[in-house]
Each structure stands twice: as structure tokens, then as C-alpha cells.
Backbone as JSON, one array per atom type, in Angstrom:
{
  "sequence": "MARLILLFVAAAILVAAPFLVFGDSLEAFLAKDRLIDTFAEYRAYAWIAAILLLVSDILLPIPNTIVMAAMGIVYGPILGGLISAAGLLLSGLTGYTLCHVLGRPAALWLLGERELVDAERLFLRVGGWIVAVSRWIPIVSEAVACLAGLAGMPLRAFGLALICGVVPFGLVVSSLGHAGSDRPILTLLLCALLPLPIWYAARAKLVRAD",
  "N": [[8.54, 21.54, 8.25], [7.63, 20.33, 10.45], [4.92, 20.07, 11.23], [4.01, 18.36, 9.28], [5.43, 16.04, 9.88], [4.35, 15.51, 12.4], [1.72, 15.06, 11.62], [2.05, 12.75, 10.11], [2.87, 10.99, 12.13], [0.55, 11.03, 13.69], [-1.28, 9.93, 11.88], [-0.15, 7.38, 11.63], [-0.52, 6.46, 14.23], [-3.31, 6.38, 14.37], [-3.81, 4.39, 12.47], [-2.51, 2.31, 13.71], [-3.94, 1.9, 16.04], [-6.23, 0.05, 15.91], [-4.75, -2.33, 15.76], [-3.72, -2.59, 18.3], [-6.02, -2.94, 19.78], [-7.6, -4.98, 18.56], [-5.8, -6.75, 17.51], [-4.65, -9.24, 18.53], [-6.93, -10.89, 18.69], [-7.85, -10.98, 16.01], [-5.62, -12.09, 14.79], [-5.58, -14.61, 15.91], [-8.02, -15.54, 14.95], [-7.53, -15.52, 12.24], [-5.63, -17.51, 11.9], [-2.85, -19.18, 10.41], [-2.99, -21.96, 9.5], [-5.74, -22.47, 9.74], [-6.76, -20.54, 8.03], [-5.68, -21.3, 5.56], [-6.91, -23.82, 5.22], [-9.59, -23.03, 5.04], [-9.55, -21.34, 2.76], [-8.75, -23.24, 0.86], [-10.92, -24.99, 0.9], [-12.98, -23.4, -0.1], [-12.1, -22.68, -2.67], [-12.85, -21.58, -5.16], [-13.9, -19.1, -4.59], [-12.24, -17.97, -2.78], [-10.28, -16.12, -3.42], [-11.61, -13.7, -3.63], [-12.33, -13.19, -0.99], [-9.78, -12.95, 0.09], [-8.78, -10.63, -1.17], [-10.58, -8.74, -0.15], [-9.94, -8.91, 2.56], [-7.29, -7.94, 2.5], [-7.71, -5.34, 1.58], [-9.2, -4.32, 3.68], [-7.27, -4.05, 5.52], [-6.42, -1.49, 5.83], [-7.95, -0.4, 7.79], [-8.31, -2.38, 9.71], [-6.49, -4.69, 11.8], [-5.2, -6.69, 9.93], [-3.38, -9.64, 9.36], [-1.53, -9.42, 6.86], [0.59, -10.74, 5.55], [0.2, -13.41, 6.17], [-2.22, -13.89, 4.87], [-1.39, -13.5, 2.22], [0.59, -15.48, 1.96], [-1.04, -17.73, 2.23], [-2.53, -17.46, -0.1], [-0.56, -18.07, -1.98], [-0.15, -20.76, -1.41], [-2.65, -21.91, -1.96], [-3.33, -21.05, -4.58], [-0.98, -21.09, -6.02], [2.33, -19.71, -6.75], [2.44, -17.59, -8.68], [-0.24, -16.81, -9.59], [-1.37, -16.59, -7.04], [0.32, -14.61, -6.03], [-0.31, -12.44, -7.7], [-3.0, -12.05, -7.09], [-2.71, -11.29, -4.43], [-1.21, -8.94, -4.79], [-3.15, -7.42, -6.09], [-5.04, -7.02, -4.05], [-3.49, -5.53, -2.22], [-2.95, -3.33, -3.82], [-5.52, -2.2, -4.19], [-6.03, -1.57, -1.54], [-4.09, 0.42, -0.98], [-4.9, 2.38, -2.86], [-7.41, 2.95, -1.88], [-6.9, 4.21, 0.63], [-5.44, 6.44, -0.31], [-7.38, 7.68, -1.99], [-9.52, 8.27, -0.23], [-8.34, 10.21, 1.42], [-7.54, 12.05, -0.48], [-9.97, 12.93, -1.42], [-10.82, 14.48, 0.65], [-9.55, 16.82, 0.11], [-7.95, 20.01, -0.7], [-8.77, 22.05, 1.19], [-9.03, 20.63, 3.66], [-6.41, 19.7, 3.92], [-5.04, 22.12, 4.14], [-6.09, 23.01, 6.55], [-5.09, 21.1, 8.3], [-2.31, 21.22, 7.93], [-1.49, 23.82, 7.29], [-0.64, 26.54, 5.08], [2.08, 26.89, 4.28], [3.38, 24.51, 5.11], [1.88, 22.69, 3.69], [2.57, 23.27, 1.05], [5.25, 22.53, 1.19], [4.88, 19.77, 1.66], [3.61, 19.01, -0.7], [5.67, 19.51, -2.54], [7.54, 17.67, -1.57], [6.3, 15.15, -2.03], [6.03, 15.33, -4.75], [8.66, 15.33, -5.56], [10.08, 13.13, -4.32], [8.13, 11.33, -3.72], [7.39, 9.04, -5.12], [9.34, 6.94, -4.75], [9.13, 6.74, -2.0], [6.51, 5.8, -1.62], [6.67, 3.36, -3.06], [8.7, 1.89, -1.7], [7.71, 1.74, 0.86], [5.67, -0.14, 1.02], [5.9, -2.68, 2.18], [6.05, -2.26, 4.84], [4.35, -2.5, 7.79], [1.63, -0.45, 8.89], [3.11, 1.99, 8.36], [2.93, 1.98, 5.56], [0.18, 2.38, 5.07], [-0.16, 4.9, 6.26], [1.52, 6.47, 4.65], [0.21, 6.28, 2.16], [-2.16, 7.64, 2.76], [-1.17, 10.22, 3.38], [-0.04, 10.87, 0.92], [-2.32, 11.16, -0.66], [-3.52, 13.29, 0.67], [-1.63, 15.29, 0.32], [-1.87, 15.73, -2.32], [-0.5, 14.23, -4.28], [0.11, 13.33, -7.63], [-2.24, 11.14, -9.15], [-1.48, 9.36, -11.16], [1.31, 9.06, -10.83], [1.35, 8.14, -8.19], [-0.13, 5.75, -8.41], [1.5, 4.25, -10.15], [3.88, 4.01, -8.64], [2.84, 2.63, -6.49], [2.12, 0.18, -7.66], [4.67, -0.72, -8.33], [5.58, -1.28, -5.81], [3.75, -3.1, -4.61], [3.52, -5.36, -6.27], [6.07, -6.82, -6.3], [6.08, -7.39, -3.53], [3.71, -8.9, -3.12], [4.23, -11.13, -4.83], [6.64, -12.17, -3.8], [6.03, -12.91, -1.09], [3.87, -14.67, -1.5], [5.14, -16.62, -3.06], [7.08, -17.62, -1.29], [5.35, -18.62, 0.62], [4.07, -20.61, -0.88], [6.25, -22.29, -1.31], [6.61, -23.22, 1.19], [8.31, -21.97, 2.86], [9.7, -20.28, 5.62], [11.11, -17.62, 6.04], [11.85, -14.9, 7.35], [13.79, -12.83, 7.25], [14.9, -12.96, 4.66], [12.55, -12.44, 3.25], [11.96, -9.79, 4.07], [14.24, -8.43, 3.09], [14.03, -8.83, 0.28], [11.53, -7.65, -0.25], [12.03, -5.07, 0.53], [14.12, -4.2, -1.11], [13.6, -4.78, -3.84], [11.42, -3.1, -4.92], [12.53, -0.53, -5.42], [14.5, -0.35, -7.67], [12.69, -1.18, -9.63], [10.79, 0.85, -9.55], [12.34, 3.11, -10.36], [12.99, 2.36, -12.98], [10.42, 2.22, -14.1], [9.62, 4.85, -13.72], [11.38, 6.2, -15.41], [10.45, 5.37, -17.91], [7.95, 6.52, -17.78], [8.56, 9.24, -17.76], [9.74, 9.49, -20.31], [7.5, 8.9, -21.82], [5.96, 11.15, -21.39]],
  "CA": [[8.07, 20.17, 8.06], [7.28, 19.78, 11.76], [3.51, 19.66, 11.27], [3.89, 17.19, 8.41], [5.92, 14.89, 10.66], [3.34, 15.24, 13.42], [0.56, 14.48, 10.94], [2.42, 11.38, 9.77], [2.83, 10.23, 13.38], [-0.86, 10.9, 14.08], [-1.89, 8.96, 10.96], [0.36, 6.06, 11.99], [-1.17, 6.06, 15.49], [-4.69, 6.02, 14.05], [-3.79, 3.1, 11.8], [-2.02, 1.29, 14.64], [-4.86, 1.71, 17.15], [-6.95, -1.23, 15.84], [-3.83, -3.43, 16.04], [-3.59, -2.72, 19.75], [-7.3, -3.35, 20.36], [-8.13, -6.21, 17.98], [-4.73, -7.51, 16.85], [-4.54, -10.64, 18.99], [-8.15, -11.63, 18.34], [-7.88, -11.23, 14.57], [-4.52, -12.99, 14.44], [-6.03, -15.95, 16.28], [-9.11, -15.91, 14.05], [-6.95, -15.73, 10.92], [-4.45, -18.36, 12.03], [-2.42, -19.62, 9.09], [-3.55, -23.27, 9.11], [-7.19, -22.34, 9.59], [-7.02, -19.74, 6.83], [-5.36, -22.13, 4.39], [-7.97, -24.83, 5.08], [-10.82, -22.36, 4.59], [-9.35, -20.93, 1.38], [-8.72, -24.44, 0.02], [-12.28, -25.53, 0.82], [-13.78, -22.51, -0.94], [-11.08, -22.16, -3.58], [-13.42, -20.8, -6.26], [-14.24, -17.74, -4.14], [-11.31, -17.55, -1.74], [-9.51, -14.95, -3.86], [-12.4, -12.51, -3.31], [-12.18, -12.96, 0.46], [-8.41, -12.5, 0.34], [-8.68, -9.23, -1.59], [-11.33, -7.94, 0.82], [-9.13, -8.86, 3.78], [-6.14, -7.06, 2.29], [-8.21, -3.96, 1.5], [-9.63, -3.89, 5.02], [-6.07, -3.84, 6.35], [-6.24, -0.06, 6.07], [-8.69, -0.07, 9.01], [-8.26, -3.47, 10.66], [-5.15, -5.3, 11.91], [-5.16, -7.94, 9.19], [-2.02, -10.15, 9.13], [-1.57, -9.58, 5.41], [1.55, -11.72, 5.04], [-0.44, -14.72, 6.3], [-3.2, -13.98, 3.79], [-0.67, -13.66, 0.95], [1.2, -16.82, 1.95], [-2.13, -18.67, 1.97], [-2.84, -17.36, -1.53], [0.47, -18.81, -2.69], [-0.37, -22.19, -1.19], [-3.91, -22.35, -2.58], [-3.4, -20.75, -6.01], [0.33, -21.11, -6.65], [3.09, -18.49, -6.49], [2.18, -16.49, -9.61], [-1.62, -16.36, -9.45], [-1.52, -16.14, -5.65], [1.01, -13.33, -5.88], [-1.05, -11.38, -8.4], [-4.2, -11.78, -6.27], [-2.23, -10.53, -3.27], [-0.86, -7.6, -5.26], [-4.4, -6.7, -6.38], [-5.59, -6.6, -2.77], [-2.64, -4.45, -1.7], [-3.14, -2.16, -4.68], [-6.81, -1.6, -3.84], [-5.9, -1.0, -0.2], [-3.37, 1.7, -1.1], [-5.73, 3.34, -3.59], [-8.51, 3.36, -0.98], [-6.38, 5.21, 1.55], [-5.1, 7.63, -1.09], [-8.6, 8.32, -2.47], [-10.26, 8.83, 0.89], [-7.69, 11.45, 1.87], [-7.55, 13.0, -1.58], [-11.32, 13.49, -1.5], [-10.91, 15.55, 1.66], [-9.2, 18.0, -0.67], [-7.0, 21.02, -0.24], [-9.18, 22.73, 2.44], [-8.67, 19.82, 4.82], [-4.96, 19.7, 4.02], [-4.65, 23.44, 4.66], [-6.47, 23.07, 7.97], [-4.22, 20.22, 9.06], [-0.89, 21.52, 7.77], [-1.15, 25.22, 7.04], [-0.27, 26.73, 3.67], [3.52, 26.68, 4.04], [3.7, 23.09, 5.26], [1.23, 21.98, 2.59], [3.43, 23.46, -0.12], [6.42, 21.65, 1.41], [4.45, 18.39, 1.49], [3.38, 18.81, -2.14], [6.99, 19.42, -3.18], [8.17, 16.42, -1.14], [5.71, 14.0, -2.72], [6.31, 15.48, -6.17], [10.08, 15.06, -5.79], [10.51, 11.79, -3.9], [6.97, 10.56, -3.28], [7.32, 7.75, -5.8], [10.11, 5.89, -4.09], [8.6, 6.57, -0.64], [5.33, 4.93, -1.75], [7.08, 2.03, -3.5], [9.5, 1.19, -0.69], [6.99, 1.62, 2.14], [4.53, -1.05, 0.97], [6.08, -3.88, 3.0], [6.16, -1.86, 6.25], [3.02, -2.34, 8.37], [1.21, 0.85, 9.42], [3.74, 3.06, 7.6], [2.41, 1.98, 4.19], [-1.14, 3.0, 5.07], [0.01, 6.32, 6.57], [2.09, 7.11, 3.46], [-0.85, 6.39, 1.15], [-3.07, 8.71, 3.18], [-0.49, 11.51, 3.23], [0.11, 11.13, -0.51], [-3.59, 11.69, -1.11], [-3.75, 14.59, 1.29], [-0.68, 16.24, -0.26], [-2.19, 15.92, -3.74], [0.41, 13.54, -5.2], [-0.64, 12.93, -8.83], [-2.71, 9.76, -9.1], [-0.7, 8.55, -12.09], [2.59, 8.75, -10.19], [1.08, 7.32, -7.01], [-0.54, 4.41, -8.85], [2.67, 3.55, -10.69], [4.75, 3.67, -7.52], [2.14, 1.62, -5.71], [2.27, -1.09, -8.39], [6.07, -1.13, -8.19], [5.78, -1.78, -4.46], [2.89, -4.22, -4.2], [3.71, -6.57, -7.08], [7.13, -7.64, -5.7], [5.67, -7.81, -2.2], [2.75, -10.0, -3.26], [4.85, -12.31, -5.45], [7.66, -12.74, -2.9], [5.39, -13.56, 0.05], [3.1, -15.82, -2.0], [6.08, -17.65, -3.5], [7.66, -18.26, -0.11], [4.28, -19.41, 1.22], [3.9, -21.79, -1.71], [7.41, -23.16, -1.11], [6.63, -23.67, 2.57], [9.49, -21.35, 3.48], [9.44, -19.26, 6.63], [12.4, -16.93, 6.13], [11.46, -13.49, 7.45], [14.86, -11.89, 6.86], [14.91, -12.96, 3.2], [11.33, -11.76, 2.81], [12.12, -8.36, 4.3], [15.25, -7.91, 2.17], [13.51, -8.8, -1.07], [10.42, -6.69, -0.33], [12.56, -3.73, 0.71], [15.08, -3.82, -2.15], [13.1, -4.94, -5.21], [10.59, -2.03, -5.49], [13.24, 0.7, -5.79], [14.92, -0.36, -9.08], [11.51, -1.29, -10.5], [10.2, 2.19, -9.61], [13.17, 4.0, -11.17], [12.82, 1.96, -14.38], [9.08, 2.62, -14.51], [9.57, 6.32, -13.78], [12.1, 6.61, -16.61], [9.54, 5.17, -19.03], [6.87, 7.49, -17.63], [9.1, 10.54, -18.17], [9.89, 9.46, -21.76], [6.17, 8.93, -22.42], [5.47, 12.53, -21.32]],
  "C": [[7.58, 19.55, 9.37], [5.84, 19.28, 11.8], [3.26, 18.45, 10.37], [4.34, 15.93, 9.14], [4.9, 14.51, 11.73], [2.1, 14.6, 12.81], [0.83, 13.03, 10.56], [2.34, 10.48, 11.01], [1.39, 9.99, 13.82], [-1.57, 9.88, 13.19], [-1.44, 7.54, 11.3], [-0.3, 5.55, 13.26], [-2.61, 5.63, 15.23], [-4.77, 4.66, 13.37], [-3.42, 1.99, 12.77], [-3.03, 0.97, 15.74], [-5.65, 0.41, 17.08], [-6.04, -2.44, 16.11], [-3.74, -3.67, 17.54], [-4.87, -3.29, 20.37], [-7.71, -4.75, 19.88], [-7.06, -7.15, 17.43], [-4.67, -8.97, 17.24], [-5.74, -11.47, 18.58], [-8.19, -11.97, 16.85], [-6.77, -12.19, 14.15], [-4.89, -14.43, 14.78], [-7.11, -16.45, 15.33], [-8.57, -16.26, 12.66], [-5.65, -16.53, 11.02], [-4.14, -19.01, 10.7], [-3.07, -20.94, 8.66], [-5.04, -23.2, 8.87], [-7.52, -21.59, 8.3], [-6.76, -20.55, 5.56], [-6.46, -23.18, 4.15], [-9.25, -24.21, 4.54], [-10.7, -21.94, 3.13], [-9.37, -22.14, 0.43], [-10.12, -25.02, -0.17], [-13.15, -24.72, -0.12], [-12.9, -21.85, -2.01], [-11.65, -21.26, -4.68], [-13.69, -19.35, -5.88], [-13.23, -17.19, -3.14], [-10.55, -16.29, -2.13], [-10.26, -13.65, -3.56], [-12.25, -12.17, -1.84], [-10.8, -12.43, 0.77], [-8.24, -11.03, -0.03], [-9.4, -8.33, -0.6], [-10.57, -7.82, 2.14], [-7.97, -7.88, 3.63], [-6.56, -5.59, 2.18], [-8.59, -3.46, 2.89], [-8.46, -3.68, 5.97], [-5.83, -2.37, 6.65], [-6.95, 0.39, 7.35], [-8.55, -1.12, 10.1], [-6.87, -4.1, 10.68], [-5.09, -6.67, 11.25], [-3.7, -8.4, 9.02], [-1.83, -10.46, 7.65], [-0.55, -10.57, 4.87], [1.0, -13.15, 5.15], [-1.44, -14.93, 5.18], [-2.48, -14.23, 2.46], [0.02, -15.01, 0.85], [0.16, -17.89, 1.66], [-2.55, -18.64, 0.51], [-1.82, -18.14, -2.35], [0.28, -20.3, -2.58], [-1.59, -22.69, -1.96], [-3.89, -22.17, -4.1], [-2.06, -20.85, -6.74], [1.01, -19.76, -6.53], [2.73, -17.32, -7.4], [0.77, -15.95, -9.44], [-1.87, -15.86, -8.03], [-0.85, -14.81, -5.41], [0.27, -12.18, -6.53], [-2.34, -11.04, -7.66], [-3.81, -10.94, -5.06], [-1.9, -9.1, -3.66], [-2.11, -6.77, -5.54], [-5.04, -6.19, -5.09], [-4.81, -5.45, -2.17], [-2.81, -3.17, -2.5], [-4.45, -1.44, -4.34], [-6.77, -0.96, -2.46], [-5.21, 0.36, -0.26], [-4.2, 2.76, -1.8], [-6.9, 3.83, -2.73], [-8.04, 4.43, -0.01], [-6.07, 6.52, 0.86], [-6.38, 8.4, -1.46], [-9.38, 8.97, -1.35], [-9.66, 10.15, 1.35], [-7.66, 12.5, 0.76], [-8.9, 13.68, -1.71], [-11.52, 14.6, -0.47], [-10.48, 16.89, 1.07], [-8.27, 18.96, 0.03], [-7.47, 21.74, 1.03], [-8.8, 21.95, 3.69], [-7.17, 19.8, 5.03], [-4.44, 21.03, 4.58], [-4.94, 23.55, 6.15], [-5.51, 22.25, 8.82], [-2.76, 20.69, 9.05], [-0.55, 23.01, 7.76], [-0.58, 25.34, 5.64], [1.2, 26.41, 3.41], [3.89, 25.2, 4.09], [3.05, 22.27, 4.14], [2.06, 22.1, 1.32], [4.67, 22.58, -0.01], [6.06, 20.18, 1.17], [4.22, 18.07, 0.02], [4.7, 18.67, -2.89], [7.67, 18.1, -2.84], [7.62, 15.24, -1.94], [5.88, 14.1, -4.24], [7.73, 15.05, -6.49], [10.46, 13.62, -5.49], [9.35, 10.9, -3.46], [6.92, 9.18, -3.88], [8.08, 6.67, -5.07], [9.66, 5.68, -2.66], [7.41, 5.6, -0.67], [5.76, 3.51, -2.08], [7.77, 1.24, -2.39], [8.71, 0.91, 0.58], [5.97, 0.5, 2.16], [4.67, -2.27, 1.86], [6.1, -3.55, 4.5], [4.76, -1.67, 6.83], [2.83, -0.95, 8.97], [1.79, 2.0, 8.6], [3.16, 3.13, 6.19], [1.05, 2.66, 4.11], [-1.04, 4.51, 5.32], [0.56, 7.07, 5.36], [1.04, 7.29, 2.39], [-1.81, 7.53, 1.49], [-2.43, 10.09, 3.0], [-0.3, 11.87, 1.76], [-1.18, 11.7, -1.08], [-3.86, 13.08, -0.59], [-2.86, 15.66, 0.67], [-0.9, 16.44, -1.76], [-1.17, 15.31, -4.68], [-0.39, 13.09, -6.42], [-0.99, 11.45, -8.81], [-1.88, 8.85, -10.01], [0.63, 8.11, -11.46], [2.38, 7.85, -8.98], [0.74, 5.89, -7.41], [0.64, 3.61, -9.38], [3.61, 3.11, -9.58], [4.14, 2.57, -6.66], [2.28, 0.24, -6.36], [3.69, -1.62, -8.23], [6.37, -1.69, -6.81], [5.0, -3.05, -4.16], [3.12, -5.49, -5.01], [4.87, -7.41, -6.56], [6.74, -8.2, -4.34], [4.74, -9.02, -2.29], [3.39, -11.26, -3.8], [5.86, -12.98, -4.51], [6.99, -13.52, -1.76], [4.6, -14.79, -0.39], [4.02, -16.96, -2.43], [6.71, -18.38, -2.32], [6.61, -19.1, 0.62], [4.07, -20.71, 0.45], [5.03, -22.8, -1.5], [7.5, -23.71, 0.31], [7.8, -23.1, 3.34], [9.06, -20.3, 4.48], [10.77, -18.56, 6.92], [12.15, -15.43, 6.17], [12.53, -12.52, 7.0], [14.95, -11.8, 5.34], [13.7, -12.22, 2.65], [11.48, -10.25, 2.93], [13.11, -7.75, 3.31], [14.7, -7.78, 0.75], [12.42, -7.74, -1.23], [10.91, -5.26, -0.17], [13.39, -3.27, -0.48], [14.51, -3.86, -3.57], [12.3, -3.74, -5.73], [11.38, -0.83, -6.01], [13.75, 0.67, -7.24], [13.74, -0.46, -10.04], [10.87, 0.09, -10.67], [11.02, 3.12, -10.5], [13.07, 3.65, -12.65], [11.46, 2.4, -14.91], [8.98, 4.14, -14.64], [10.27, 6.83, -15.03], [11.21, 6.47, -17.84], [8.39, 6.18, -19.0], [7.32, 8.86, -18.11], [9.25, 10.58, -19.69], [8.53, 9.54, -22.46], [5.59, 10.35, -22.42], [6.19, 13.42, -22.33]]
}
């Protein structure tokens, strides 16, 4: 699994690189008060901009919690949370798809046959909860989505796990933004703990459906 770990670290570094270069500038540009004012002024179209910002987080250092909190303030906790979840879902699917399109030859070149088999088994066995739980962790979530695509994790399982992770994340952050609450520890706990039971319940239904 050594090469898989190295590949994960390399993917995380690639995702983190824009944060180091552009992070401060984008954070200043997307300051919370400015973003809320802009979204409120263009409320009819702000949800499109928010989704695009969240999708671009896979390449750019977008402060997604600020975007999601602003969605909660402008659209309310439920609609704002669902808009946020949609942006996060598209972001995860983009990373997964881009790496999945590279296909098995690229995965073999990067990992080798033995490590690729190990990676496929890993994501088949525990990939669901890894994807679900990782969604609130910056950089790690993008790297996990890319590795899931590269390792050939089934799209159905990946998509379900992704939904189980992004919906609680989007709703929690948007709700706290709407309430005017700035409680990072509570946010982290809820976003870390909620996806796991949701994923196991969803997986049980998926297994019964098969």
C-alpha cells in the first residue's frame, strides 16, 4: 500500500498547492460580508454562482464554508443547504470522473498491478465510509474523490456515499450561517459524525435492493 499512500499524499499536495499560492487573495476577495451582500443583491442568480464556486474548489482554494454559510443567510437553512450540497456533490463527481476517465492504464502506471488491486479492494470494502466521512475535510475530500475514481470505485456506491457526506455538511453549515452562529467545534463534530450512520443506513438499503 506504500505507493497508494504516496499517491494520496501527492494528490493532496496538488490540491493544496493553489491554497498556498492564491489562498489569501481568494479569501480576501470572498470575504463573508462582501459575499453575502453580493449574493443578496443578485439573489435570483446567486445560487448558480455558489454552485460554480463550490465545484471550482477542486482546483481553487475556495473557502467553501463561507459560501455555504452565505447560502444559508440568503436562501434560508434548507434551500441554502441543498444548494450547498448540490455544489459539493458536483465537485466530488467532477474529481471522481476526471480520474476515472484516465482509466486503468493510468492507474496501473501510477500504482502498479499489485497496488492497484489493493486499492480496488480497499475502496470496494471501505470506500463508502471514507468518501462520506471525508467530505468536511479540506484537501482530503478532493484527494479521496480522485483516488476513488482512479481505483475504479463503482459510481453507484461513490455517488451514494458522496450524498451521505455532502447533504449533512451543506445543511449544517448553511443552518449555522442562517442562525448567525460561529461555532467551529460544533460544526466539525456534526459534519464528522452525521455522515457515517447515514451511509450505513443507505448502504443497507442498497444491499437489500440488489
